[in-house]
matplotlib code that plots the C-alpha trace (Angstrom):
import matplotlib.pyplot as plt

x = [-12.2, -11.1, -12.0, -8.3, -7.7, -11.0, -10.1, -6.7, -8.4, -10.9, -7.9, -6.5, -9.9, -10.4, -7.2, -7.7, -11.5, -11.1, -8.2, -10.2, -13.6, -15.1, -15.8, -14.1, -17.2, -15.7, -13.0, -15.2, -17.8, -15.5, -13.4, -16.6, -17.7, -14.4, -14.0, -17.6, -19.3, -22.1, -23.2, -26.3, -26.3, -28.1, -25.6, -22.7, -24.2, -25.3, -21.7, -20.2, -22.5, -22.1, -18.3, -18.6, -20.8, -18.2, -15.4, -17.3, -18.5, -15.0, -13.5, -16.1, -15.5, -11.8, -12.6, -15.0, -12.2, -10.0, -12.7, -13.0, -16.6, -18.8, -21.6, -24.0, -23.9, -23.5, -27.1, -28.6, -27.1, -27.6, -31.3, -31.3, -29.5, -31.4, -34.6, -32.5, -30.4, -33.4, -34.9, -31.6, -31.2, -34.6, -33.9, -30.6, -32.5, -34.0, -30.8, -29.2, -25.4, -25.0, -26.4, -24.9, -21.2, -20.6, -22.7, -20.7, -17.5, -18.5, -19.7, -16.3, -14.3, -16.3, -16.1, -12.4, -11.5, -13.6, -12.1, -8.5, -9.0, -10.7, -9.2, -11.4, -10.9, -7.9, -6.7, -8.6, -11.8, -13.5, -16.5, -19.4, -22.3, -23.5, -23.6, -20.3, -18.7, -15.7, -14.2, -11.2, -9.9, -8.2, -4.8, -5.7, -6.0, -8.8, -10.9, -13.2, -15.5, -19.0, -21.5, -25.2, -26.6, -29.6, -27.4, -25.7, -29.1, -30.4, -27.2, -27.3, -30.7, -29.3, -26.1, -28.1, -30.0, -27.2, -24.7, -27.1, -28.0, -24.3, -23.4, -20.6, -21.9, -21.7, -18.3, -16.9, -19.8, -20.3, -16.6, -16.4, -19.8, -18.6, -15.1, -15.5, -19.1, -19.6, -16.0, -15.5, -11.9, -10.7, -10.1, -13.5, -15.2, -13.7, -14.5, -18.1, -18.8, -17.6, -19.9, -22.9, -21.8, -21.8, -25.5, -26.8, -24.8, -25.9, -29.6, -29.2, -27.5, -30.4, -32.7, -30.5, -30.6, -34.4, -34.4, -32.1, -29.3, -26.6, -27.8, -24.9, -22.2, -22.4, -19.0, -17.1, -19.0, -18.0, -14.3, -14.1, -15.9, -13.5, -10.5, -12.1, -12.7, -9.0, -7.8, -10.2, -8.4, -5.1, -6.5, -7.9, -4.5, -2.7, -5.2, -4.0, -0.5, -1.5, -2.4, -6.1, -5.4, -3.3, -6.2, -8.5, -6.1, -5.6, -9.3, -9.6, -6.8, -8.3, -11.7, -10.5, -8.3, -11.0, -13.6, -11.4, -10.6, -14.3, -15.1, -12.2, -13.3, -16.8]
y = [7.7, 4.9, 1.2, 0.2, 2.8, 1.8, -1.9, -1.2, 0.8, -2.0, -4.4, -2.2, -1.8, -5.6, -6.2, -3.5, -4.0, -7.8, -7.3, -5.2, -6.8, -3.5, -4.3, -1.2, 1.1, 3.5, 4.2, 4.0, 6.5, 9.4, 8.8, 9.0, 12.1, 13.8, 12.5, 12.6, 15.7, 15.4, 12.0, 11.8, 10.1, 7.0, 6.6, 6.8, 4.4, 1.9, 1.9, 1.3, -1.4, -3.3, -3.3, -4.2, -7.1, -8.5, -7.9, -9.3, -12.4, -13.4, -12.4, -14.3, -17.5, -17.2, -16.6, -19.6, -21.8, -20.5, -21.4, -17.9, -17.2, -17.9, -20.1, -19.1, -15.3, -15.1, -16.2, -14.5, -11.0, -11.3, -11.8, -8.7, -6.5, -7.4, -5.3, -2.3, -2.7, -2.8, 0.3, 2.2, 1.5, 3.2, 6.0, 7.0, 8.4, 11.1, 12.5, 15.5, 15.6, 18.7, 16.8, 13.4, 14.5, 16.2, 13.6, 10.8, 12.5, 13.0, 9.4, 8.1, 10.3, 9.4, 5.7, 6.0, 7.9, 5.6, 2.5, 3.8, 4.7, 1.3, -1.2, -4.1, -7.3, -9.5, -11.7, -14.6, -12.8, -11.1, -11.9, -9.4, -11.8, -15.3, -16.8, -18.7, -19.5, -21.5, -21.5, -23.4, -22.2, -24.3, -23.4, -24.9, -21.6, -21.6, -18.6, -18.4, -15.5, -14.9, -12.2, -11.1, -12.0, -9.7, -6.7, -7.8, -8.5, -5.0, -3.4, -5.3, -3.9, -0.4, -1.3, -2.6, 0.6, 3.1, 1.3, 1.0, 4.6, 5.6, 3.0, 1.5, -2.0, -1.9, -3.4, -0.3, -0.3, -4.0, -4.8, -2.3, -3.6, -7.2, -6.6, -3.8, -4.0, -7.8, -8.9, -11.0, -11.8, -9.4, -12.0, -13.6, -10.2, -9.2, -12.6, -12.8, -9.2, -9.9, -12.8, -10.8, -8.0, -10.2, -10.9, -7.4, -5.5, -8.0, -7.4, -3.7, -3.9, -5.8, -3.0, -0.5, -2.7, -2.7, 1.1, 1.4, 3.2, 1.5, 2.7, 5.1, 3.6, -0.2, -0.4, 1.3, -0.8, -4.0, -2.9, -2.0, -5.2, -7.3, -5.7, -6.3, -9.9, -10.4, -8.4, -9.9, -13.3, -11.5, -9.4, -12.6, -14.2, -11.2, -11.0, -14.5, -13.0, -9.7, -9.3, -8.5, -5.2, -4.0, -4.8, -2.7, 0.2, 0.2, 0.5, 3.3, 5.3, 4.9, 6.0, 9.1, 10.1, 9.7, 11.4, 14.4, 14.6, 14.6, 17.3, 19.5, 19.2, 20.4]
z = [-31.0, -33.3, -32.8, -32.3, -29.6, -27.9, -28.0, -26.4, -23.7, -23.2, -22.7, -19.9, -18.3, -18.5, -16.5, -13.8, -13.5, -12.9, -10.6, -8.2, -8.9, -10.2, -13.8, -15.1, -15.3, -12.8, -15.5, -18.6, -17.5, -16.6, -19.8, -21.9, -20.0, -20.8, -24.4, -25.7, -24.4, -26.9, -25.6, -23.4, -20.0, -21.3, -24.1, -21.7, -19.1, -21.9, -23.4, -20.0, -18.9, -22.1, -21.7, -18.0, -18.9, -21.3, -18.7, -15.7, -17.5, -18.6, -15.3, -13.3, -15.2, -14.4, -10.7, -10.7, -12.0, -9.2, -6.7, -5.1, -5.9, -2.8, -4.1, -1.4, -1.6, -5.4, -6.2, -3.1, -3.8, -7.5, -6.9, -4.7, -7.2, -10.3, -9.8, -8.9, -12.0, -14.3, -12.6, -12.8, -16.5, -17.2, -14.8, -16.5, -19.4, -17.2, -15.6, -17.4, -17.9, -15.8, -12.8, -13.6, -13.9, -10.6, -8.7, -10.2, -9.2, -5.6, -5.3, -6.6, -4.2, -1.1, -1.7, -2.5, 0.6, 2.8, 1.3, 1.6, 5.3, 6.0, 3.6, 4.9, 6.7, 7.0, 4.2, 5.8, 6.5, 9.4, 11.7, 11.5, 12.1, 13.0, 9.6, 9.1, 5.7, 4.7, 1.2, -0.1, -3.5, -6.2, -4.8, -1.4, 0.4, 3.0, 3.8, 6.9, 7.8, 9.3, 8.4, 8.5, 5.1, 5.6, 5.6, 2.4, 0.8, 1.6, 0.4, -2.8, -3.7, -3.4, -5.2, -8.2, -8.6, -8.0, -10.1, -13.0, -12.9, -12.9, -15.5, -13.4, -12.9, -9.1, -8.3, -6.8, -4.3, -3.9, -3.1, -0.2, 1.1, 1.1, 2.3, 4.9, 6.1, 6.0, 6.6, 3.4, 2.6, -0.1, -2.7, -2.1, -2.1, -5.5, -7.1, -5.8, -6.7, -10.2, -10.6, -9.4, -11.7, -14.7, -14.2, -13.1, -15.8, -18.4, -17.5, -17.5, -20.9, -22.3, -21.2, -23.0, -26.2, -26.0, -25.7, -28.8, -26.9, -29.0, -32.4, -33.0, -30.8, -31.3, -33.2, -30.4, -27.8, -29.7, -29.9, -26.2, -25.1, -27.2, -25.5, -22.1, -22.8, -23.6, -20.6, -17.9, -17.5, -17.2, -14.3, -12.6, -12.9, -11.4, -8.5, -7.3, -6.8, -5.0, -1.3, -0.7, 1.1, -1.8, -4.2, -2.1, -1.8, -5.6, -6.0, -3.4, -5.1, -8.6, -7.4, -5.6, -8.6, -11.2, -9.0, -8.5, -12.2, -13.0, -10.5, -11.6, -15.3, -14.3]

ax = plt.figure().add_subplot(projection="3d")
ax.plot(x, y, z, "-o")
ax.set_aspect("equal")
plt.show()
């Protein structure tokens, strides 16, 4: 892979990853699995998390400006996910590729199918608990929903670990958790997930830097991250024009397709 091609791919991943609040790791990891068979699991996850960090940070800033990040759940669920993301970054070094590849494919397919069949709450939000939230974005759109923050906290701990082990950053798991289990409006779920993702993926990336996992890949990482930084604001802008249910179905279709491709390859 050349830096120019990788940067172009990072641009596309930045757009799609920010649009659906997933960071793009669910695309980066299977692409690396297919294109770089000699890379180890920790090299793949380190590359992915670094690009996800760049994408999520830029996208989260755009979502903050739009007023769609929930200021209550963002710090709460970030705090829950951080310990798991650190543990997952270390654990990835001990997982062989012949185990990692099919497990990753199955996880993607299961989440994709579930999310497609149950695309989440209404555009305005659902009511799954007694804790009520109201959010008004910069465009004047009001979102109201209620949920149980304890369920989200527990789920975020697991999301932090699993997403760091797989190198996907957590958006593909966190968005379904917020939108379908807790009843968050889809636009708030994707924006808040992206903000959490920026912190957790960044911390996991720091762990990989300390371990020296970028020694032979840093030029490609920089190219992909640069492309993602440019693409992320574009994805955030597009999200404001797309219905929440459509965003979730795009995510579900992408997950199932990539998971199937990864399983078929193995």
